[in-house]
C-alpha positions as CSV (number, residue, x, y, z in Angstrom):
1,M,162.9,119.9,61.0
2,P,161.1,117.5,63.0
3,E,162.8,116.0,66.0
4,P,164.5,112.6,65.0
5,R,162.6,110.0,66.9
6,K,164.3,108.4,69.6
7,P,164.3,104.3,69.3
8,L,162.2,102.5,71.7
9,I,163.4,99.1,72.9
10,S,160.9,97.7,75.2
11,G,161.1,93.9,76.8
12,N,158.0,92.0,76.7
13,W,158.7,88.8,79.3
14,K,155.0,87.3,78.5
15,M,154.1,85.0,80.9
16,H,157.8,84.5,82.6
17,H,159.7,85.6,85.3
18,N,158.4,85.2,89.4
19,H,159.3,88.8,91.0
20,F,162.6,87.4,92.6
21,E,163.6,86.4,88.7
22,A,162.3,89.8,87.9
23,I,164.3,91.4,90.1
24,Q,167.2,89.8,89.4
25,T,166.5,90.2,85.2
26,V,166.4,94.1,85.5
27,Q,169.6,94.3,87.7
28,K,171.9,92.4,85.9
29,L,170.3,95.0,83.1
30,A,171.1,98.0,84.8
31,Y,174.5,96.7,85.5
32,R,174.8,96.2,81.5
33,L,173.2,99.3,80.3
34,T,175.4,102.9,80.2
35,K,174.8,106.5,80.6
36,D,175.4,107.2,77.1
37,D,173.0,103.9,76.1
38,Y,169.7,105.8,78.1
39,E,170.9,108.7,75.9
40,A,170.3,107.2,72.8
41,V,167.5,104.7,73.6
42,D,164.3,104.7,75.5
43,V,164.0,100.9,77.5
44,S,160.9,99.9,78.6
45,V,160.6,96.2,80.9
46,H,156.8,94.7,80.5
47,P,156.7,92.1,83.4
48,P,153.9,89.9,84.2
49,F,151.3,92.3,86.9
50,T,152.8,90.2,89.8
51,D,156.2,91.6,88.9
52,L,155.2,95.3,88.6
53,R,155.0,96.6,92.0
54,S,158.8,94.7,92.9
55,I,160.1,96.5,89.9
56,Q,158.3,99.7,90.2
57,T,160.1,99.8,93.7
58,L,163.8,98.6,92.7
59,L,163.4,101.2,89.2
60,Q,162.6,104.2,91.7
61,S,165.2,103.0,94.7
62,E,168.3,102.6,92.3
63,E,167.3,105.4,90.0
64,I,167.5,103.5,86.7
65,P,166.1,105.3,84.2
66,V,163.9,102.1,82.3
67,A,160.6,102.7,81.6
68,L,157.7,100.4,83.7
69,G,155.6,98.8,81.2
70,A,152.2,96.3,81.1
71,Q,151.1,93.9,78.7
72,N,147.9,94.1,79.1
73,C,144.8,95.9,80.7
74,H,141.5,96.5,81.0
75,W,139.3,99.5,79.2
76,E,137.0,99.9,82.0
77,E,138.7,102.3,85.4
78,K,136.7,99.8,87.8
79,G,134.2,97.3,88.2
80,A,132.9,94.0,88.6
81,F,135.4,92.2,85.9
82,T,137.2,89.1,87.7
83,G,141.0,89.0,87.1
84,E,140.8,92.0,85.4
85,V,143.5,95.1,85.8
86,A,142.2,98.6,85.3
87,P,144.3,101.3,83.4
88,P,144.5,103.5,86.4
89,M,145.7,100.8,88.8
90,L,149.0,100.8,86.6
91,A,149.4,104.7,86.2
92,K,149.4,104.3,90.3
93,L,152.5,101.9,89.9
94,D,154.5,104.5,87.9
95,V,154.0,102.5,84.6
96,T,154.6,104.1,81.1
97,Y,153.9,101.9,78.2
98,V,151.0,99.6,77.8
99,I,150.9,97.1,75.2
100,A,147.5,96.9,73.2
101,G,146.5,94.1,71.2
102,H,149.2,91.9,71.2
103,S,149.1,89.0,68.7
104,E,148.8,86.5,71.5
105,R,145.5,88.5,72.9
106,R,144.1,88.8,69.4
107,E,144.5,85.4,68.8
108,L,143.8,83.4,72.2
109,F,142.0,85.6,73.8
110,G,139.9,86.7,70.8
111,E,140.3,90.7,71.3
112,T,138.8,92.4,68.5
113,D,139.9,95.2,66.9
114,D,137.1,97.5,68.9
115,V,138.2,96.3,72.1
116,V,141.6,97.5,71.1
117,N,140.5,100.5,70.2
118,Q,138.8,101.0,73.6
119,K,142.0,99.5,75.5
120,V,144.2,102.0,73.6
121,R,142.0,105.0,74.5
122,A,141.9,104.1,78.1
123,I,145.8,103.9,78.3
124,V,145.8,107.3,76.9
125,K,142.6,108.4,79.2
126,S,145.0,107.5,82.1
127,E,148.0,109.1,80.7
128,M,150.2,106.2,79.9
129,T,151.1,105.7,76.3
130,P,149.9,102.8,74.2
131,I,152.3,100.3,72.2
132,L,149.4,99.3,69.6
133,C,150.6,95.6,68.0
134,V,149.4,95.4,64.3
135,G,150.3,92.2,62.4
136,E,149.0,89.5,59.8
137,T,149.5,85.5,59.8
138,L,151.7,83.8,57.8
139,E,148.0,83.0,55.3
140,E,147.4,86.3,55.2
141,R,151.0,87.2,53.7
142,E,151.0,84.2,51.7
143,A,147.3,85.3,50.3
144,G,148.4,89.1,49.7
145,G,146.4,90.4,52.5
146,T,149.2,91.9,54.4
147,E,148.2,95.4,53.3
148,D,144.6,95.4,53.7
149,K,145.0,93.5,57.5
150,V,147.9,96.1,58.7
151,S,146.2,99.3,57.6
152,G,143.0,97.7,58.8
153,Q,144.2,97.3,62.3
154,V,145.9,100.4,62.6
155,R,142.7,102.7,61.6
156,A,140.9,100.8,64.2
157,G,143.2,101.0,66.8
158,L,143.9,104.8,66.5
159,A,139.7,105.6,66.3
160,G,138.7,108.3,68.5
161,L,142.4,109.5,69.2
162,K,143.7,113.2,68.2
163,A,146.6,113.8,65.9
164,E,148.6,114.5,69.0
165,Q,147.7,111.7,70.8
166,V,148.5,109.5,68.0
167,G,152.2,111.0,68.0
168,A,152.9,110.4,71.0
169,M,151.8,106.9,70.9
170,V,153.8,103.7,69.6
171,I,152.9,101.5,67.1
172,A,154.5,97.8,67.1
173,Y,154.5,95.9,63.7
174,E,154.8,92.0,64.8
175,P,154.0,89.5,62.0
176,I,152.4,86.9,63.6
177,W,154.3,84.1,61.2
178,A,157.4,85.5,63.0
179,I,156.6,85.5,66.7
180,G,158.3,82.8,68.5
181,T,159.2,80.8,65.0
182,G,162.7,81.9,65.0
183,R,161.9,83.5,61.2
184,T,162.4,87.1,61.4
185,A,161.1,89.6,58.7
186,T,164.1,90.8,56.3
187,P,164.9,94.2,57.0
188,D,163.1,95.3,53.9
189,D,160.1,93.6,54.5
190,A,159.7,94.9,58.1
191,Q,160.7,98.2,56.5
192,A,157.9,97.8,53.6
193,T,155.1,97.4,56.3
194,C,156.8,99.7,58.9
195,A,156.5,102.4,56.4
196,L,152.7,101.1,55.3
197,V,151.7,102.0,59.2
198,R,153.5,105.5,58.8
199,A,151.6,106.2,55.7
200,T,148.4,105.0,57.4
201,V,148.8,107.1,60.7
202,R,149.5,110.0,58.1
203,E,146.2,109.4,56.1
204,V,144.2,109.0,59.9
205,A,146.1,111.9,61.8
206,G,148.3,113.9,59.6
207,G,151.5,114.9,58.7
208,D,153.2,115.7,62.0
209,A,151.5,112.9,63.6
210,A,152.9,110.4,61.2
211,E,156.5,112.2,61.6
212,A,156.2,111.6,65.7
213,V,154.6,108.5,66.1
214,R,157.4,105.7,66.8
215,I,157.3,102.3,65.2
216,Q,158.6,99.2,66.4
217,Y,159.4,95.7,65.1
218,G,158.6,92.6,66.5
219,G,159.3,89.3,65.8
220,S,162.1,87.2,67.2
221,V,164.5,90.3,67.3
222,K,167.7,89.0,68.7
223,P,171.4,90.7,69.1
224,G,172.6,89.4,65.8
225,N,169.5,91.2,63.6
226,A,168.5,93.9,65.4
227,A,171.1,96.4,64.3
228,E,170.0,95.1,60.6
229,L,166.4,96.0,61.4
230,M,167.3,99.4,63.5
231,A,169.1,100.4,60.2
232,Q,165.5,100.8,58.6
233,P,164.1,104.5,57.9
234,D,161.1,103.7,59.3
235,I,161.8,101.4,62.6
236,D,161.7,103.0,65.8
237,G,162.6,100.1,67.9
238,A,162.0,96.5,68.9
239,L,159.3,94.9,70.9
240,V,161.2,91.9,71.9
241,G,159.9,88.8,73.2
242,G,162.1,85.8,74.0
243,A,165.9,87.6,73.4
244,S,164.3,90.1,76.6
245,L,164.0,87.7,79.7
246,D,167.8,87.2,79.3
247,A,169.6,90.5,80.6
248,D,172.8,90.2,78.7
249,D,170.9,89.4,75.0
250,F,168.5,92.2,75.9
251,A,171.4,94.3,76.9
252,R,173.0,93.5,73.2
253,I,169.9,94.4,71.6
254,V,169.5,98.0,73.3
255,Q,173.5,98.2,72.4
256,W,172.6,97.3,68.7
257,R,174.4,100.7,67.5
258,H,177.9,98.8,68.9
259,G,177.2,95.7,66.7
260,D,176.7,92.4,68.4
261,S,179.4,92.1,70.4
């Protein structure tokens, strides 16, 4: 029997929290979480680039078992790319997880499947774990295009990776129509698409990779709906947006096993 997949709850802060606010948020989060929580769930926080060094120092000095994550990176190791951040720079800050291809990067900043794949491969090369984001718009969903869009993004994002590299990474299904809108995919809808993601991984990289890869759901995850979503067999965690900005809300999502209390 393969080992059960340990859930990963990731807080994507987007363009929020200066480094003072970031420190306060992580300190409050660490106060709320227990040893049992960390044993049951992996937790990562993804602050803006300007906060990373401060949070790295805090996590290390206080020995807080929360993983440091980044929201994006460039795919080159260095060069004349004003305003960009290279994967090796993040690795030097002990960043563990890097989000690649978030829908906001795709929709607002024009990142193509090819660009996202370059970033995924660069993150792996720097010995960090990519969180590859995939998901469809409302128009695509209503037109019956969810399967083609999501499976196509998974195939493109994983191109050029070995099976063991795929098995070690994270894929986040985030329906674009559910991000920041207050709308959430039903647990059944979320499960169906996460199962599609796993089936696509099986086709691309084989059964072992499909069983090992962790698939998160992202899209208006809150303390009140986390337990229902996490109960689904192919959902191995959550990529949390707005609710991760508040340490109490984020802790309650991490602790979904206890119910929303």
